N, C-alpha and C positions, 0 to 999 in steps of 0.2 A: 360474510364473516361476522361473527358475533362481536359485540362491544367495540364498535369502530373507533371510539374516541378515548376509552379508558385503557388501563394497563392490563395486558394479557400475560399471564405467568404460567410457565410450564406446559404450554399447549403443544400438542403433537400435530404438526402439519406435514409429516413425512408423506411423500407421494401425492400431496395435494396439487390440484390444478388451479393456479392463481395467475395465469397468463394475462398480461395486459391490464391488470387492475391498477387503480390509482388510490394510493393511501396517503392520507394527510394527518399529521400530528398523532400518530398511533405509537404505542409503546409496547414492546415485547421483551419479556425477561425469561431467560432460560428456555426458550422455545426451540423445537426441533423442526427444521425445514429440509431435512435430508431428502434428496431425490425429488423435491417438489419442482413443478414446472412454473417458474416465475419469470419466464421470458417476457420482455417488454414491460415488466412491472415499473410503475412510477411511484416514488416515495418523495414526500415533501415534509420536512420537519419531523420525521419519525425517529424513534430510538429503538435500537436492538441491543440488548445487554446479555452477554454470555449465551448467545444463540448459536446453533449449529447449522451450517450450510454445507453438508457433505453430499457431493455429486449433484448439487442443486443447479438447475439451469437458470442463470441470471443473465443470459445473453440479451443484449440490446436493452437492458433495463436502465432507468434514469433515476438518479438519486440527488436531491438538492437539499442542502441544510439538514441532512439526516446523520445520525450517529450510530456507528456499529462498534460497540465497546466490548473488547475481550471476546469477540466472536471467532468461530473456527470455520474457515473456508477450506474444505478438503476435497480436491478433485472437482471443484465447482467450475461451471462453464461461465466465463465472464467476457466472452468475445463481444465487442461492441458496447459493453456497459460503460456508463459514465457516472462519476461522482464529482459533484460541484459543491464547494463550500461544506464539505462533509468532514466528519471525524471517524477515523478507523483505529482509534487509540487502543493499543494492546491486542489487536486482532491478529490472527495467525493464518497465513496462506500456505497451503501445501499442495503441490501437484496441480496447480491451477494455471490455465492459459491466461497470461496477463499482457501479452504483447499488444493487443488491440484495445486495452483498457484505457479510458480517458480519465485523468485525475486533474482537477482544476481547483486550486486554493483549498486543498484537502490535507488534513493533519494525519500524518502517518507515524506519529510518535509511538515508540515501543512496539511497532508492528513487526511480526515475524515473517520475514521473506527469505529465509534461508534456502539457498539453491534455486531461487526464483529466476525465471527466464524473462529478463527485462531489457534485452538488447534493443537498442534504438527507441527505448521508451521515453516519452515526454514527461519529465519529472521536474521541470524548471520551477524554482521557487517553492518547492514543497518542503514541509517540515518532516524530516526523517530522524529526529532526535532519538538516540538510543535504539534505533531500529536494528533488528538482526538481519544483516545482509550477507551473512557468511556464505561463501561459495556462490553468491548470486552472479548471474551473467548480466553485466551492465555495459557491455561493449557498445560504443556509439550512442549511449544514452545522453539525453540532454538534462544535465544536473546543474545548470547555471543557477547561481543564487540559492541553491537548496541548502537547508540546514541539516548537516550530517553530524552535528555535535554528539559525541558519545556513541555513534553508530558502530556496530561490530561489522568489520569489513574483511575479516580473515578469509583469504582465498577468493575474494570478490575480483571479478575480471572487469577492468575499466578501460581497456584499450580503445582509443578513439572517443571516449566519453568526454563531454565538455563540462569541466568543473570550474570554469571561470566564475569567480564571485561566490563559490560555494564555501560553506563553513565546515572545516574538518579539523579535529583536534589531533594532537601528536600521535595518539594510539592508532587512529584511522590511517594516518599517513605512513605508519610503519606496517600495518597489517595488510593493506590493499595492494594489489598489483596495478600500479599506475603507469606502467610502460605504455607510451603512445597516447596517454590522456592529455587533453588540452587544459592547461592551468594558467592562472594569472601570476604576476611576479610575486605577490605576497605569499601565495600557496607554494610557489617554487622555493622561496626562501625558507618557509616553514618546513617543507619537505626535506631540504638540505639539513636544517637544524635537527629535525627528528631522527635523521640518520647519522648524526654526529659530526656533520661538516661545519666548519667555521667559515661564514660568509663575510667578506669585507677585507 
């Protein structure tokens, strides 16, 4: 790969074979990784801005302290991939398999996850502020201590989800289907208030 440490802008990596490579402190802006083979890729401290990952194979890839800003993941393979201390600010995921994705201390602010299959996902403590989770399947997901402030949860299914310690605003409490979800007392009181009940 050319220019391993500088910024790479507008490069076309469609169909490229990048399997198992290790990238450190690289910056990509507006690059197209559509249908690239990036299985097992390791990134450390890399930045991807407005890049496209359409039908890209990112299976078993490992990303640490990397940022994916306003990127598009469409039909991407993410099975076994892990993101640790990363930022996915403003990125959008569509028709991606996310169930075996590992997210640790990763910022999902403004991320588009409409209709995402996240049943039983481990999302504890993650920042999901203003994320679009419309119609997402979050059944039995671990959302303890997650920050869902401003998140769009219309039609989201949360049966069996653990929301203890999670931060949800009044709109989220009205929009989401929380039947069967586990909540703490503070959230239960806020839920009642959001639905017009008077507690006490």
